[in-house]
C-alpha angles and dihedrals in degrees: 000000000000115000095199127067122205120178107265092006094124089066090076095060129244097281094053090044092054093046092052090048093047090052097044098247092138097118091047093045094095092054089047093049089050092051090046091053094055102034116101099189137026092247089055092050094046095047093047091052092045088064087066095047105271114134112249092235090054089050091052091050092048089052090052092048090049092052099050 
């Protein structure tokens, strides 16, 4: 269970939520949710987040977690 609530955070799914909390991405979670809501592919999602400093491989993994 996720201890932190962020508006719209639940749209990412429980695994992605726990991953973000565990890695301290709470402040950036709103931006990640926004990107997730508009991205159509895993590559688009990862590339959009990479412009904000997230490694592409981590973005791809986060996409996978949010789609489990």
